C-alpha positions as CSV (number, residue, x, y, z in Angstrom):
1,M,-25.3,79.4,170.4
2,S,-27.5,76.4,170.2
3,K,-30.3,78.3,168.5
4,E,-27.9,79.5,165.9
5,K,-26.5,76.1,165.3
6,V,-30.0,74.5,164.8
7,L,-31.0,77.2,162.4
8,L,-27.8,76.7,160.4
9,L,-28.7,73.0,160.0
10,F,-31.3,74.2,157.4
11,D,-28.9,74.6,154.4
12,K,-29.4,74.0,150.7
13,K,-28.8,70.3,150.9
14,R,-30.8,69.7,154.1
15,P,-33.8,72.1,153.9
16,F,-36.2,69.8,156.0
17,W,-35.7,68.9,159.6
18,T,-37.8,67.0,162.3
19,K,-37.2,66.9,166.0
20,E,-36.0,63.4,165.7
21,L,-33.4,64.3,163.1
22,V,-32.1,67.3,165.1
23,K,-31.7,65.0,168.0
24,L,-29.9,62.5,165.8
25,A,-27.6,65.3,164.7
26,G,-26.6,66.0,168.3
27,E,-28.6,69.2,168.9
28,D,-31.4,70.1,171.2
29,P,-34.8,69.6,169.4
30,K,-36.5,72.1,171.8
31,E,-34.7,74.9,169.9
32,L,-37.0,74.2,167.0
33,D,-39.9,75.5,169.1
34,A,-38.0,78.7,169.9
35,L,-37.1,79.2,166.2
36,E,-40.8,78.6,165.3
37,S,-42.0,81.2,167.8
38,S,-39.5,83.6,166.4
39,G,-40.9,83.1,162.9
40,L,-37.7,81.8,161.6
41,I,-39.0,78.4,160.7
42,A,-42.4,77.0,159.9
43,A,-44.1,73.7,160.3
44,K,-44.3,71.5,157.2
45,G,-45.7,67.9,157.5
46,N,-44.0,66.3,160.5
47,G,-41.1,68.7,160.4
48,Y,-40.0,72.2,159.6
49,V,-38.6,74.5,156.8
50,L,-37.0,77.9,156.8
51,T,-39.3,81.0,156.4
52,E,-38.1,84.1,154.4
53,K,-37.3,85.7,157.7
54,G,-35.4,82.5,158.7
55,K,-33.4,82.6,155.4
56,K,-32.4,86.1,156.1
57,Q,-31.2,85.2,159.7
58,F,-29.4,82.1,158.3
59,R,-27.4,84.3,155.9
60,Q,-26.5,86.8,158.6
61,W,-25.4,84.1,161.1
62,A,-23.5,82.2,158.4
63,E,-21.6,85.3,157.4
64,E,-20.8,86.1,161.0
65,L,-19.3,82.5,161.4
66,W,-17.5,82.7,157.9
67,L,-19.6,79.8,156.6
68,E,-20.2,79.6,152.9
69,E,-23.4,77.6,153.3
70,T,-26.7,78.9,151.7
71,P,-30.2,78.6,153.2
72,G,-32.4,75.7,152.0
73,D,-35.8,76.4,150.0
74,E,-39.0,74.7,151.0
75,P,-38.7,71.2,149.3
76,E,-41.5,69.8,147.0
77,N,-41.1,66.4,148.6
78,A,-40.5,66.8,152.3
79,S,-40.7,63.0,153.0
80,L,-38.0,62.3,150.5
81,E,-35.8,65.0,152.0
82,E,-36.4,63.5,155.3
83,R,-35.3,60.0,154.2
84,R,-32.1,61.4,152.6
85,L,-31.1,63.3,155.6
86,E,-31.8,60.3,158.0
87,L,-29.7,58.1,155.7
88,A,-26.8,60.5,155.8
89,L,-27.0,60.9,159.6
90,R,-27.3,57.2,160.3
91,F,-24.4,56.3,158.1
92,D,-22.2,58.9,159.8
93,L,-23.3,57.6,163.2
94,G,-23.1,53.8,162.3
95,F,-19.3,53.3,162.4
96,K,-16.2,54.8,164.0
97,G,-14.0,54.6,161.0
98,F,-10.4,53.1,161.4
99,K,-7.9,55.8,162.0
100,G,-9.4,57.6,159.0
101,H,-12.0,60.1,157.8
102,K,-15.6,59.7,156.6
103,Q,-17.9,62.0,154.8
104,S,-21.7,61.8,153.7
105,F,-23.0,64.1,150.9
106,I,-26.7,64.6,150.2
107,K,-27.5,64.9,146.5
108,P,-24.0,65.4,145.2
109,E,-24.1,67.0,141.8
110,L,-21.8,64.7,139.8
111,S,-21.6,64.4,136.1
112,F,-20.5,61.9,133.4
113,F,-19.7,61.6,129.8
114,P,-20.6,60.7,127.1
115,N,-24.4,61.1,127.9
116,L,-25.6,58.6,125.3
117,P,-29.3,58.0,124.4
118,M,-30.7,54.9,126.2
119,D,-31.0,52.9,122.9
120,R,-27.2,53.1,122.6
121,I,-26.7,52.0,126.2
122,Y,-28.9,48.9,126.6
123,S,-31.6,46.9,125.0
124,C,-34.3,45.1,127.0
125,V,-36.5,42.5,125.3
126,A,-39.0,40.4,127.3
127,G,-37.1,41.4,130.5
128,N,-33.7,40.3,129.1
129,I,-31.1,43.1,129.5
130,K,-28.3,43.5,127.0
131,W,-25.7,46.2,127.6
132,L,-24.5,48.0,124.5
133,L,-22.6,51.0,125.9
134,M,-19.1,49.4,126.1
135,N,-19.2,48.9,122.3
136,D,-20.4,52.4,121.5
137,P,-18.1,54.2,119.2
138,L,-17.6,57.1,121.7
139,I,-16.8,54.8,124.5
140,L,-14.3,52.8,122.4
141,E,-12.7,56.1,121.3
142,M,-12.5,57.3,125.0
143,Q,-10.7,53.9,126.0
144,Q,-8.1,54.5,123.2
145,L,-7.6,58.2,124.1
146,F,-7.2,57.5,127.8
147,P,-5.5,54.0,128.3
148,R,-6.5,52.5,131.6
149,D,-3.0,51.4,132.6
150,R,-1.3,54.8,132.5
151,K,-0.5,57.2,135.4
152,P,-2.8,60.3,135.6
153,K,-1.3,63.6,134.7
154,S,-2.7,67.1,134.5
155,E,-2.4,67.2,130.8
156,D,-5.2,64.6,130.7
157,L,-7.8,67.3,131.5
158,L,-6.7,69.4,128.5
159,T,-7.0,66.3,126.3
160,L,-10.5,65.7,127.7
161,E,-11.6,69.2,127.1
162,K,-10.5,69.1,123.5
163,W,-12.1,65.8,122.9
164,I,-15.5,66.9,124.4
165,N,-15.3,70.1,122.3
166,D,-14.2,68.5,119.0
167,R,-16.7,65.6,119.3
168,G,-19.6,67.5,120.7
169,V,-19.8,65.0,123.5
170,L,-22.8,65.5,125.8
171,I,-22.4,65.8,129.5
172,G,-25.0,64.0,131.7
173,K,-26.0,64.6,135.3
174,F,-25.5,61.9,138.0
175,V,-27.2,62.8,141.3
176,P,-27.4,59.9,143.8
177,D,-29.4,60.6,146.9
178,I,-26.4,60.0,149.2
179,L,-22.6,59.6,148.6
180,C,-20.6,58.1,151.6
181,L,-16.9,58.3,151.4
182,N,-14.5,56.4,153.8
183,Q,-10.8,56.6,154.1
184,C,-9.0,54.3,156.5
185,D,-5.5,54.9,157.9
186,Y,-5.5,58.6,157.1
187,E,-1.9,59.1,158.2
188,Y,-0.7,57.0,155.3
189,Y,-2.6,58.9,152.7
190,W,-2.9,62.5,153.7
191,R,0.2,63.5,151.5
192,D,-1.3,61.8,148.3
193,N,-2.8,64.3,145.9
194,I,-3.6,64.0,142.2
195,S,-4.5,67.0,140.1
196,T,-7.1,65.1,138.1
197,D,-9.0,63.8,141.1
198,R,-12.2,65.6,139.9
199,W,-14.5,64.4,142.7
200,G,-12.2,63.8,145.7
201,L,-12.4,60.0,145.4
202,L,-8.8,59.2,145.6
203,N,-7.8,56.5,148.2
204,K,-11.4,56.3,149.4
205,D,-14.1,53.6,149.6
206,R,-17.4,55.0,148.0
207,I,-21.1,54.1,148.6
208,F,-23.7,55.5,146.4
209,I,-27.2,55.2,147.8
210,R,-30.5,55.6,145.9
211,Y,-33.6,55.7,148.0
212,L,-36.7,54.2,146.5
213,E,-40.0,55.7,147.9
214,N,-42.2,53.2,146.1
215,P,-40.1,50.2,145.3
216,E,-43.2,48.2,144.1
217,N,-43.5,50.6,141.2
218,V,-39.9,50.5,140.2
219,T,-39.3,49.1,136.7
220,I,-36.3,47.3,135.0
221,E,-35.9,50.5,133.0
222,D,-35.6,52.6,136.1
223,L,-32.9,50.3,137.6
224,V,-31.0,50.2,134.3
225,E,-31.0,54.0,134.0
226,D,-29.5,54.3,137.5
227,M,-26.9,51.6,136.6
228,S,-25.9,53.3,133.3
229,R,-25.2,56.7,134.9
230,Y,-23.3,54.9,137.7
231,A,-21.3,52.8,135.2
232,L,-20.3,55.8,133.0
233,F,-19.4,57.9,136.1
234,L,-17.1,55.1,137.3
235,L,-15.7,54.5,133.8
236,N,-14.8,58.3,133.7
237,N,-12.8,58.0,136.8
238,R,-11.2,54.7,135.9
239,L,-10.1,56.0,132.4
240,V,-9.7,59.7,132.8
241,F,-9.5,61.1,136.3
242,L,-7.9,58.3,138.4
243,P,-6.5,55.7,136.0
244,G,-4.5,52.9,137.8
245,C,-5.6,54.3,141.3
246,F,-9.4,54.0,141.4
247,D,-9.9,50.4,142.3
248,I,-6.4,49.9,143.8
249,D,-5.2,52.8,145.8
250,T,-1.8,54.6,145.9
251,Q,-0.7,52.2,148.7
252,Q,-1.7,49.2,146.6
253,Q,-4.8,48.4,148.6
254,S,-8.2,47.6,147.3
255,T,-10.9,50.4,147.4
256,F,-14.5,49.5,147.3
257,T,-17.2,51.1,145.2
258,W,-20.6,49.9,146.0
259,W,-24.2,50.8,144.8
260,V,-27.0,50.6,147.5
261,W,-30.8,50.7,146.9
262,C,-32.6,51.7,150.1
263,V,-36.3,51.1,151.0
264,D,-38.2,51.7,154.2
265,T,-39.0,48.2,155.4
266,V,-37.5,44.7,155.5
267,A,-40.7,43.3,153.9
268,Q,-40.1,45.8,150.9
269,A,-36.4,44.7,150.7
270,K,-37.4,41.0,150.6
271,E,-39.8,41.6,147.7
272,L,-37.2,43.8,145.9
273,S,-34.6,41.2,146.4
274,R,-36.7,38.5,144.9
275,R,-37.1,40.7,141.7
276,L,-33.5,41.9,141.6
277,K,-31.5,38.8,142.5
278,P,-31.8,37.1,139.0
279,L,-30.7,40.4,137.4
280,A,-28.2,41.8,139.9
281,N,-24.9,40.6,138.2
282,I,-26.3,41.7,134.8
283,L,-27.1,45.1,136.2
284,A,-23.7,45.5,137.8
285,A,-21.6,44.2,134.8
286,P,-20.7,47.5,133.1
287,S,-19.7,49.0,136.6
288,A,-17.5,46.1,137.5
289,P,-15.7,45.7,139.9
290,T,-18.5,46.7,142.1
291,D,-21.3,45.2,144.4
292,L,-25.0,46.0,144.6
293,W,-26.7,46.0,148.0
294,L,-30.1,46.4,149.6
295,L,-30.6,48.4,152.8
296,T,-33.7,49.3,154.8
297,I,-34.5,52.4,157.0
298,E,-36.1,49.9,159.4
299,T,-32.7,48.1,159.9
300,L,-30.8,51.3,160.3
301,R,-33.2,52.5,163.0
302,S,-32.8,49.3,165.0
303,Y,-29.0,49.4,164.7
304,D,-28.0,50.4,168.3
305,K,-24.2,50.3,168.2
306,K,-21.3,51.8,166.5
307,A,-19.3,49.5,164.3
308,E,-15.5,49.6,164.4
309,S,-15.3,50.0,160.6
310,F,-17.2,50.9,157.5
311,Y,-17.0,47.3,156.3
312,E,-18.4,45.8,159.4
313,F,-21.3,48.3,159.4
314,V,-22.3,47.7,155.9
315,D,-22.1,43.9,156.4
316,E,-24.4,44.2,159.3
317,V,-27.0,46.5,158.0
318,A,-27.3,45.7,154.3
319,R,-27.5,42.7,152.1
320,C,-25.3,42.2,149.1
321,I,-27.2,40.9,146.0
322,T,-24.3,40.3,143.6
323,R,-22.5,37.7,145.7
């Protein structure tokens, strides 16, 4: 069964695996040699991808096990896929969770509205950022249509659909590299369910991670575009999908929503921190309440224990730049 389990790791969201990552996932990396010998996977860079024969076998074994997963295609950027997967695995392994439930999603396909042109979201003159989006007519109208202090109800989705259709509101895509969700004290929350919870965020802490391959080339505009999508996605949840229970959960406990930029080395993080620190609170402003963090693959790799909680883990491996 081990051979089948390893082949089924190569799904749509995780198309590239190395021996190190297979071991990190708790499987036997020697099975990769057997799969390669059988023509089911092929070497690519320092790892492996599915062959056409492997995709066919994947579908067969997935069907036999009643799995709905689809096989992954050969990625254009194998190193980026490797980093995403490593991040997801190390976050899952890094903490126990406190009587709760934790999940990590690679490239979750989220959306936000309205998808405004950048000149209606912010202005940047001589490096000075000024946010415009909260005064945009569509945002002001959305705030009136969906008061933040109400309780969510299923009719809100019909109101949303009508507003989007009547105004021709554009929908944008928001795809972080990793979304980590953490829910403590599961026994107190498992009965809670809200029909408008579009993304399964109710009563959970959320960490959105963007991996930067070449942080030295990242511009202010790149960072602002990330933050604008993040801010609009959070605003949608605070106003439309989970009003009154997004930042304070159904048990009146605070929930955390954090953004993390991840780079490879501590040296890169120090240089990025030098650039970001003066801008951090400005960048975070339209997403408040939130915090922005910096994380490195180097630090994650050297973390050799399992934290008791999500909060302890993040505090130990990442650096907050908005406090």
